[in-house]
C-alpha positions, 0 to 999 in steps of 0.5 A: 310528638312522642308525647302523643303515643298512647292517648293520641286519640283523645287528644290530637293536637300535631294537625294544626302545630305541624300545618301551621309550622310548616313553611312548604308550599307542598301539601304532600310533604305536610301530610306525610311529616304529620304520619310519620310524627303519628306513627314513631308517637304510637310505637314509642308509646306501645314500647313505653308501655310494655317497658313499664308493664315489664319492670312492674309486673308479669303474667306468672299471676293475677296479681303480678299482672295488676300489678303491671296494668296500673303502673301502664294505664298510670304511664299512659295517663300521665303521658296523655297530661303531658301531651294535653299541657304540650299541645295547650302550650303550643296554642296559647303561643299562636297570636291570631291564628298565627304561629309563634314565628311570623311577623309581628304585624303591629309593631310594623305598623307602629315603626311605620307610623313612626316615620311618617312626618307629622 
């Protein structure tokens, strides 16, 4: 979830992931978890971009500012792309709307059919 900082409003994938994997019957726990992850992702993303800007540029001149800004925007794009890839990887692991850890009903059905007398 820490990859959702800079570009989280473009590709927000944490909602379905958190809610689908939450086994609690309380909606407030799911909402609280999602809110904390959003806040942490935003703060972490801003901190990373500030560190990249400070390492590559400064406010001394327009050229130094442009160097820092270019590096920070490139980093933001990379983090957004990485977040999109993680979202695609998580969503591709789901089968028929069920989370990855859900029981395999087709295997249970095959076992039940095999146990029937013929």
